[in-house]
Phi, psi and omega in degrees: 000124177204151176271125177269322181208153180217125178235127185236136177223124173065027181259113185051238182268006181266109179282308178213131180207139176219130176223155172235090184290162177268165181293340182266234185269126176242116181261120178260110185236160181156174181289171180296151174063030179258348177118010183296309180293327178300323179297314178298318181299323180294323177293320182299333179308328188279359171280348183084003182264167175288169180304135178288353177263002180075018184279148172282157180301326180297339180272352184271342179276136182299160181301128181060027175253142180280334181201163173240147179222136176230128177243137182226139169250130184215159179250123178202151179055039174067026177203156175282137181225170176217150181210159176217149175231129177242131181242118174224253174287337173205173178277140173229144184222150172232148175228116181053042176083357180257126178288134180262151180294320178218158177290338178296343177293347177286342181303129181091341177275321177231123185248136177210156169237148184231139170240127175224166180307331179297334182286354173296341177297340174305323182261317190279328187274187182280182185300332183302321180293323180286324174296319179299319178301312181294316182295318180297316180297317182289326178297325179290323184275326185229096183306326181292339179299320180298323179295315179295320179299318178296316178299317181298315181297322177296317180298316180295318179297319178294319179295319178297320177298319178297318180297327179288331185262347192294329181290340179262343182223091186298336181295345181287345179303325183292336182267349182298322182296329179297315181286329174302317181295316181293320177296319181291317182296307181289324179295327180295322179294314179300312183297317180298312180296319179297315182296319179295320179295317181298324178299317179289321181293327180301311183296317182292315184286328177298317180296319180293316181295323178300320177294319180298321184265008183055033177077007184277344183229146181257123183253142179205154174226154180209137177281129181249113181264140177286353179264012178101197183286114177234158179227153184294343180269004178288148175287156181303319182295329178291318178294318179299316180297321178296319178293319179297318179296319179295322179294319178292322181293331182263014185305307182297318178297320181292322178298319182289319184272346181061033177210156182276117188263356179229144179141178183298335180284358179244003184280170184214168175242114177281130177242116186236146173237120184055036174085356180243160186295124176292329180294315186273330189233356182285148175287171178301317180294321179292321178294318178294319178296322180296313180297319180295318179298321179293317181291319178288330173294321175301318179299320180296321180292320176300319178299313180297324186280320187254342186082001179247131176276116183291153174289135180260124179250108186246104184263122177053041185282339188280339184301140175064016174253142178287172186300320182297319180291321177297317180297323178298316180297317184289326193239355184234350174266078188236013181271358180210168177285133184230138171242123182238130174258143176202162180265330190272119175299336180298331177297321180296321182295333181276356181280121181287325181217176179110186184233136177254133180235116184267120181252131176214130178052040176077014180224168180268130176269118179300139180277000000 
């Protein structure tokens, strides 16, 4: 998977821009607010996902512009392809000259992973962000996972509703076991899939982090279940029984708090450096390296699963990293096409190979 050409018109502060990136490392550099992140965001459109910056479509069209358009030429599935996305009152997309019903239909046609400063929440924020990371990754790889996740959330919401009403209607006690079973059944599938994914992610991200730290630090991740010690090789019925037991054990606590305190919606991902929590004790550089290792590990799993190496979009990845870690990113992540944004021209000078693209006022400055 690689981008051959990119043409942008009227997208945020980019009036007109055209680039032909190389298959390896492409460094997009320039001062702040010149359009570097906007360029990455325009590429991300072709994954069929919403903006990784959380922006509404109305915010993607340039000032006093009626529409924005992005055209891309890319290589995937052993052939050159082309696609376009137009944003006006809504998004419209074409793939190889064929109009698509929705831009989400591009999902699976063009694959990318993105790292942005917001992804530091993977390490810094609470468990919800790490569960979201795992669920999002699994939804892309296994479409049925999204269906089970939706069912599970409905079951938990129904059980919570029951817990809120049960003190006023004692007859509801008889129905609690029904929802316990549904939470356990669907939760067991989610938990099993998450644990298996984490096992694959551990190996991929450990190797990447070792490169970032030049082997000086040991990186590890572990799935933490609210149902106790579980392992990825357990059978579904074993995980279900553990979840059912945890729900029964927390019965009194749940009645008092009126919420379900055990289950897949309460699980977490431990991220450790040298055996201690990166969230609680990691430096800024270590936390950023951890998040980057997880995102690049995600890319490796996509490659293993689909046979396509996704394009890596790394926004402001160099900040708070020492020179050795920056050099690793610039010179050793070369097995896939990479786009890196940075402010410092000195970073470009340390690049042994690759292409530098200077962005200013939403345009490319000729070298």
